[in-house]
Structure formats: C-alpha cells, structure tokens
C-alpha positions in Angstrom: -28.8 -6.0 8.0 -28.2 -3.1 5.6 -24.4 -2.2 4.5 -25.6 1.5 3.7 -23.1 3.9 4.9 -24.1 6.7 7.2 -25.4 9.8 5.4 -23.0 12.1 6.8 -20.3 10.5 4.0 -22.4 12.0 1.2 -21.7 15.7 0.9 -22.8 18.2 -1.7 -20.2 18.6 -4.5 -20.0 22.3 -3.6 -18.5 21.5 -0.1 -16.3 18.8 -1.6 -14.8 21.8 -3.7 -14.4 23.9 -0.8 -12.0 21.9 0.9 -8.5 21.9 -0.3 -5.2 20.3 0.9 -3.5 22.2 3.5 -5.8 25.4 3.1 -9.1 24.7 5.0 -9.2 23.1 8.5 -12.1 21.6 10.4 -13.8 24.1 12.8 -13.4 22.8 16.5 -17.0 22.9 16.9 -17.4 19.9 14.5 -17.4 16.5 16.4 -14.4 14.4 15.9 -16.5 11.8 14.2 -17.2 14.1 11.2 -16.5 12.8 7.8 -15.4 15.8 5.7 -15.0 16.2 1.9 -11.4 16.3 0.7 -9.8 17.7 -2.3 -6.2 17.8 -3.4 -4.7 20.9 -4.4 -0.9 21.5 -4.0 0.1 25.1 -4.3 2.1 25.8 -7.6 5.0 27.3 -5.8 5.5 24.0 -4.3 5.1 22.0 -7.6 7.6 24.4 -9.1 10.2 24.1 -6.4 9.9 20.3 -6.5 10.8 20.6 -10.3 13.5 22.8 -9.7 15.1 20.7 -7.2 14.8 17.8 -9.6 16.8 19.9 -12.4 19.2 21.1 -9.6 20.2 17.4 -8.6 23.8 17.0 -7.7 24.6 13.5 -8.8 27.3 10.9 -7.2 29.6 9.0 -9.1 28.0 6.0 -10.9 28.0 2.5 -9.6 30.8 0.4 -10.0 28.9 -2.9 -11.2 26.7 -4.0 -14.1 24.2 -5.5 -11.9 21.8 -4.2 -9.4 24.0 -5.3 -6.3 24.8 -1.5 -5.6 21.2 -0.5 -5.8 19.4 1.7 -8.6 21.7 2.6 -11.5 22.5 6.1 -12.0 21.3 5.6 -15.6 17.7 4.9 -14.5 17.8 7.5 -11.8 18.9 10.1 -14.4 16.3 9.2 -16.7 13.6 9.3 -14.1 14.6 12.9 -13.1 14.5 13.9 -16.9 11.0 12.4 -17.2 9.8 14.1 -14.0 11.3 17.7 -14.9 10.4 17.4 -18.4 7.4 15.6 -19.0 5.4 14.6 -15.9 2.7 17.0 -15.0 1.5 16.6 -11.3 -1.6 18.2 -12.2 -2.6 15.2 -14.0 -2.3 13.2 -11.0 -4.1 15.8 -9.1 -7.1 15.7 -11.3 -7.2 11.8 -11.2 -7.6 11.9 -7.4 -10.0 14.6 -7.4 -12.1 12.7 -9.7 -12.7 10.2 -7.1 -14.9 10.8 -3.9 -12.1 11.6 -1.2 -12.8 12.2 2.6 -11.2 13.0 5.7 -12.2 11.9 9.4 -10.5 12.3 12.6 -9.9 9.0 14.5 -7.9 8.6 17.7 -6.8 12.2 17.5 -5.5 12.3 13.7 -7.0 13.3 10.4 -7.4 10.2 8.3 -7.7 10.6 4.2 -9.6 7.9 2.3 -11.1 7.3 -0.8 -14.6 5.9 -0.9 -15.9 4.8 -3.9 -19.4 3.1 -3.9 -20.5 0.6 -6.6 -23.9 1.0 -8.7 -24.4 -2.6 -8.4 -26.8 -4.0 -5.8 -25.6 -6.0 -2.9 -22.0 -5.0 -3.5 -19.8 -5.9 -0.7 -17.8 -3.2 1.2 -14.0 -3.7 0.8 -11.4 -1.8 2.6 -7.9 -2.0 1.0 -4.8 -1.1 2.8 -1.5 -0.1 1.1 2.0 -0.3 2.2 5.4 1.4 1.9 6.5 2.8 -0.6 2.9 2.7 -1.9 -0.1 5.3 -1.3 -3.6 5.5 -2.2 -2.1 5.9 -5.7 -0.8 2.3 -5.7 -4.6 1.1 -5.5 -6.2 3.4 -8.3 -6.1 0.9 -11.2 -8.2 -1.8 -9.0 -11.0 0.8 -8.2 -12.9 0.1 -11.6 -12.5 -3.5 -11.7 -13.7 -3.9 -8.2 -16.6 -1.3 -8.3 -17.7 -2.2 -11.7 -16.9 -5.6 -12.7 -19.2 -5.9 -15.5 -17.1 -3.4 -17.3 -14.1 -5.4 -16.6 -14.7 -9.0 -17.5 -16.6 -9.6 -14.0 -20.3 -10.2 -12.9 -22.5 -7.8 -11.0 -22.5 -10.3 -8.1 -18.7 -9.7 -7.8 -18.9 -5.9 -7.1 -17.4 -4.1 -3.9 -17.7 -0.5 -2.4 -14.1 0.3 -1.9 -12.5 2.2 1.1 -8.9 2.9 0.5 -7.3 4.9 3.3 -4.0 6.7 3.4 -1.8 5.2 6.6 -1.0 7.7 9.2 2.0 9.7 8.2 1.4 8.9 4.5 -0.1 10.9 2.0 -2.8 13.1 3.0 -3.6 11.5 6.4 -2.3 13.3 9.2 1.3 12.9 10.8 1.5 11.6 14.4 3.0 13.9 16.7 3.6 11.2 19.3 4.9 7.6 19.3 2.7 4.4 19.4 1.3 4.6 15.8 2.3 1.0 14.7 0.3 -1.5 12.8 -1.7 -2.4 15.6 -3.3 1.0 16.2 -3.8 1.3 12.6 -5.7 -2.0 12.3 -7.8 -0.5 15.0 -8.2 2.7 13.0 -9.3 0.9 9.9 -11.9 -1.1 12.1 -13.1 2.3 13.4 -13.4 3.6 9.9 -15.5 1.0 8.7 -17.9 1.2 11.7 -18.1 5.0 11.1 -18.9 4.4 7.5 -22.0 2.3 8.6 -20.6 -1.0 7.2 -21.7 -3.8 9.6 -20.4 -6.6 7.4 -17.0 -6.0 5.2 -13.9 -7.6 4.0 -10.3 -6.3 3.8 -7.2 -6.7 1.4 -3.8 -5.9 2.0 0.0 -6.2 0.5 3.1 -5.1 2.1 2.4 -3.3 5.4 -1.5 -3.7 4.3 -1.0 -7.5 4.5 0.1 -6.9 8.3 -2.5 -4.6 8.9 -5.5 -6.8 7.7 -4.0 -10.0 9.6 -3.9 -7.7 12.7 -7.7 -6.5 12.1 -8.4 -10.4 11.5 -6.7 -11.2 14.8 -9.3 -8.9 16.9 -12.1 -10.5 15.2 -14.2 -7.3 15.1 -18.0 -7.3 14.6 -18.6 -7.2 11.0 -15.2 -8.3 9.6 -16.1 -11.7 7.5 -12.6 -12.1 6.4 -9.4 -10.8 4.5 -7.3 -11.3 1.5 -3.4 -11.0 1.3 -1.2 -10.9 -1.5 1.9 -11.2 1.0 0.7 -13.9 3.5 2.0 -13.9 6.9 2.5 -17.6 6.4 6.2 -18.4 7.3 6.3 -20.7 10.4 7.5 -18.6 13.4 10.7 -20.9 13.9 11.6 -20.6 9.9 11.2 -16.8 10.4 13.5 -16.5 13.4 15.9 -19.0 11.9 16.1 -16.8 8.9 16.3 -13.5 10.8 19.2 -15.1 12.5 21.0 -16.0 9.3 20.4 -19.6 9.6 21.2 -22.7 10.1 18.5 -24.0 7.5 16.0 -25.9 9.4 15.6 -29.8 8.6 13.1 -31.0 6.4 12.5 -28.5 3.9 12.1 -29.2 0.2 10.4 -28.2 -3.1 8.2 -25.1 -2.4 9.0 -24.9 1.2 13.0 -24.9 0.5 12.7 -22.3 -2.2 10.5 -20.2 0.4 13.3 -20.5 3.3 15.8 -19.2 0.5 13.8 -16.4 -0.3 13.1 -15.3 3.3 16.9 -16.0 4.2 17.7 -13.5 1.4 15.2 -11.0 2.5 16.4 -10.6 6.0 20.2 -10.9 5.0 20.3 -8.9 2.0 17.0 -7.8 0.5 15.6 -5.3 2.8 18.1 -2.6 3.5 15.7 0.3 3.4 13.6 -1.4 6.2 16.4 -1.7 8.6 17.1 1.9 8.1 14.0 3.2 8.7 13.4 0.7 11.4 16.6 1.7 13.3 17.3 5.4 12.5 14.2 7.1 10.5 15.4 10.5 11.3 18.8 10.0 9.8 17.2 9.9 6.6 15.7 13.5 6.7 17.8 14.6 3.3 14.9 12.9 1.5 12.8 15.7 2.4 15.0 17.8 0.7 16.2 16.0 -2.3 13.3 14.7 -4.6 16.0 12.7 -6.7 17.4 11.2 -3.4 13.9 10.4 -2.2 13.1 8.5 -5.9 16.2 6.5 -5.6 15.4 5.2 -2.1 12.0 4.4 -2.7 12.5 2.5 -5.9 15.1 0.1 -4.1 12.3 -1.9 -2.5 13.2 -5.4 -3.9 15.0 -6.6 -6.7 12.1 -7.9 -9.0 10.5 -4.6 -8.8 13.7 -2.7 -9.4 14.5 -4.3 -12.5 10.9 -3.7 -13.6 11.4 -0.1 -12.9 14.8 -0.1 -14.8 12.9 -1.6 -18.0 10.3 1.0 -17.6 13.0 3.9 -17.7 14.6 2.1 -20.5 11.3 2.3 -22.6 9.8 -1.2 -22.0 6.1 -1.2 -21.5 5.1 -3.5 -18.6 3.5 -3.5 -15.2 4.9 -0.1 -13.5 5.1 2.9 -15.7 7.3 5.9 -15.8 4.1 7.8 -14.6 3.3 5.3 -12.0 6.6 5.7 -10.2 7.1 9.6 -10.3 3.4 10.4 -9.4 3.8 8.2 -6.3 7.2 9.7 -5.3 5.8 13.1 -6.2 3.1 12.5 -3.6 5.6 11.7 -0.7 7.6 14.6 -1.5 4.9 17.2 -2.1 3.4 16.2 1.3 6.7 15.9 3.2 6.0 12.4 4.5 9.1 10.6 3.7 10.2 10.4 7.5 6.7 10.2 9.0 6.1 7.4 6.6 9.4 5.9 7.7 8.8 5.9 11.1 6.2 3.1 10.9 9.2 0.9 10.4 10.4 2.0 13.9 7.1 1.7 15.4 6.4 -2.1 14.3 7.5 -5.0 16.5 6.1 -7.5 13.9 7.5 -9.7 11.2 5.2 -9.2 8.3 5.6 -12.5 6.7 5.6 -14.5 10.0 2.4 -16.7 11.1 0.4 -14.9 13.5 -2.7 -17.2 14.4 -5.3 -15.7 12.3 -8.6 -17.8 12.4 -11.0 -15.7 10.4 -11.6 -16.9 7.0 -8.6 -15.9 4.7 -7.8 -15.9 0.8 -4.2 -16.2 0.0 -2.9 -14.9 -3.8 0.8 -15.8 -4.6 2.5 -13.7 -7.2 5.6 -15.1 -8.6 7.9 -12.1 -8.1 6.9 -11.4 -4.5 9.4 -11.2 -2.0 8.6 -14.9 -1.3 6.1 -17.3 -2.6 4.3 -18.9 0.4 3.8 -22.8 -0.2 0.2 -24.1 0.2 1.4 -26.1 3.1 2.6 -23.0 5.1 -0.4 -21.2 4.5 -2.9 -23.9 5.4 -0.9 -24.0 8.7 -0.9 -20.3 9.1 -4.7 -19.5 8.2 -6.8 -22.7 9.4 -9.7 -21.1 7.8 -7.9 -20.8 4.2 -11.0 -20.2 1.9 -8.7 -19.4 -1.4 -5.3 -20.3 -2.4 -4.0 -19.7 -5.8 -0.3 -19.0 -7.7 -0.9 -16.5 -10.1 0.8 -16.5 -13.6 2.6 -13.0 -13.4 3.0 -10.0 -11.0 5.3 -9.1 -8.1 5.2 -7.0 -4.9 2.8 -4.4 -6.2 0.1 -6.5 -7.4 -2.4 -3.6 -7.7 0.1 -1.5 -9.6 1.5 -4.4 -11.6 -1.5 -6.6 -12.5 -4.6 -4.7 -11.5 -6.8 -7.1 -13.3 -5.3 -10.2 -12.0 -5.7 -8.9 -8.5 -9.1 -7.7 -9.0 -9.9 -11.3 -10.3 -8.2 -12.8 -7.1 -10.0 -10.7 -4.9 -13.6 -11.5 -6.3 -12.7 -15.2 -6.4 -11.2 -15.1 -2.7 -14.2 -13.3 -1.3 -17.0 -15.1 -3.2 -18.3 -17.5 -0.4 -18.3 -14.9 2.0 -21.2 -12.9 0.2 
C-alpha cells in the first residue's frame, strides 16, 4: 500500500509563514485532526530578557572537589554563561528550525509540534524519531540529512527515510498538559496516532532516553503499520536484575563479563547516577526556580550523566568533540524561552516504568550499544529481552546523546538496523 502522507500535510509556504509561535491560534472551527504549518518566532523581548538574566546570575560558592562528584564545575557553568550572553544568537537556532518543514496538530486534546522532512528518494521508509530529556527536536537535527538524503552522506538511495520528529508533550513547542495522565504510555499512543494521521501505513520508530521507552511501548501495542523499532538505550535489563539494582543489591549470582559490567553500571545509575530523575520524579514543582534562572536551568540540564557532563566540560574548555557549546546552549535556550522546565520534568512524575528494564517486546528490534551510554546492554540480555532481535552492534564511540554526539554513526546504525524491514 502507498506510504504517501495525507495531502493536508502539504500546506503553502505563505500559510506556513503566517503561523508564528505564541501569536496565532487555530480557529475553533477547524477539525482537531487538522495539520497546521508552524514557524518559530520568539519575541525579541523574551530573548533580551534571557540574556539579561544570564548576565545577572547570582553565583554560589564553587565546588569543594577537583572532580565531578559535586556536579557541574562552576568554571564550566560560568564559561557557558559567558558564551550564552556574548556569543550565542538565538536567531541562528530559530532560522535553523524554520528552514525545516514544521507542523502542529491536536491529538487527544493537546497540540503536538513535529518536524516532517520527506526524502527525495523513491521508496523511502517512514521513520518516527522520539527524543528524551534533556533533549528536544534540536537533539535530532544532525541526523536529518544523513537519514533523508543518504547519497549525500555516504549511504545508498535505498537507505532513505521520511522523518517525523515530534516534540513530546510539555516539551518545546508542543502543548503543556493541564491534567495528569500524560505519561509514556499515552505519548506512545499519540505517536501512533500521529503516524496514522500523516497517512503512513507502514513505518518504523527510533528512540533514546525517554524515546527508547516510548518506542518500546509503541511496539508492545503492535499497532497496524509499525514494522519494528531501533533503540540506542535498550530496555534489556532482566526484571529481577533491575529490581535488585534499584534496591541497592545484593548482586545476583552468576554474572560475569559483559553482564557483570552492565550490573555495575545499572547499580551506579540507581544509587548515584540519576539524582536529576529522582528530583523530577518526586517533586517536579519544587524546581520552579529553573523557570526563573537560565543559568540554574543550564546547570541542572547538563548534569545528566558523568560521561556527557565530562564531554560538556571539555567543550567549554575549548575542545572540539561530540557535543558543542552551541548544541548545549541552544537546547537550554529552547527550554527557557518556552518555559518548559517544569512541564517537561513532570514526565518523570508521571512514569511508572524503568526505562532500561525488559518489557516483553516481540516486534522486530534493532539495538545499537554506545560505549559511554549509562549502561552497555550485553547481547545476551538483548536477545532475551527482544526475542525478535534483528540487529545488535557495539559501536566504537559515542554516549547517551547519540544523535547529537555521533550523528553519522547513529544514522549508519539506523540504516543497518532497519534494512531487512524495507
């Protein structure tokens, strides 16, 4: 059957130019299933206020240790603030977003923002890519070219994808839930409805972080059209091992090699490695100061995991690798300018799942393991968690934010992972 999307997703450039963030709303007469063009235009007063607040930051005392055990070094956060206030230009980010086809549609009573880039290649496979926290659609921008236009990025025409990259509810330009109940399950259902609304009757899905959980939950539903999923944060930890790590031990018997190393990483993750998640999961509203302080929000967002934080520290020390200064600041700017620090945090309060625990997915699954991810899923665990495992590969470099850090590697993994499903 055809994979062509509905005609309503193709709207005139003049109509697209007319819709600006926060200024034009859909008429009540429009059907809730309408897809409307969208362009970002943050008022200049908001951009100027963000810069003013960065410059006016009241700094705490510096950390008392020489490592990262107390969180982001003050030297790094001050360097971030200097770059933010004196070099970074939000309008360059805005132009980058507005160069892409962006749309808005209402699903289950909430506006959902998404980027929709169709490949020029015939028989391209539709692919939904779901981000996580502290990510956004900005996190995925580097993979758009390699996936939609593979011949220009070392691939073949038959590896092409049509890309759909939505902003999660409460994140970026999507609507903010005004009632409870918007957890990962509901988002999974929303993404399924989005692909159906776009007219895609066969497609695949990819995710990391929250996105990895969401595509697993999509696969559990086995919706018509979903051929399989790719994950770079596999939900592969056996449930008994995940429960033991969450309780702080003891170590399950019989673990050795890759499984022992994975156990140690998972134990660290639950004991010391996700303070941010515990805070947002228990008392998200307590973090309201992040809506006020851009620098405070940045300090919190960059402290996701030790490997990524170390890379960010190096970036602000002048090293060029993976994540760049602009990557970090434009993403934090998106959160602050849309005032979504708390609405995004509530997803942790809503979720009842372990992202990394096995869930019984039986659809085809492709797994890519990055060496600096929060844990490296052993093949044995991946095969047990995903009985229809169609691809498993340990790549040479990269960490938790694969699309940001190593877009070419992730693109190659997505191509390889889905090749047999075309």
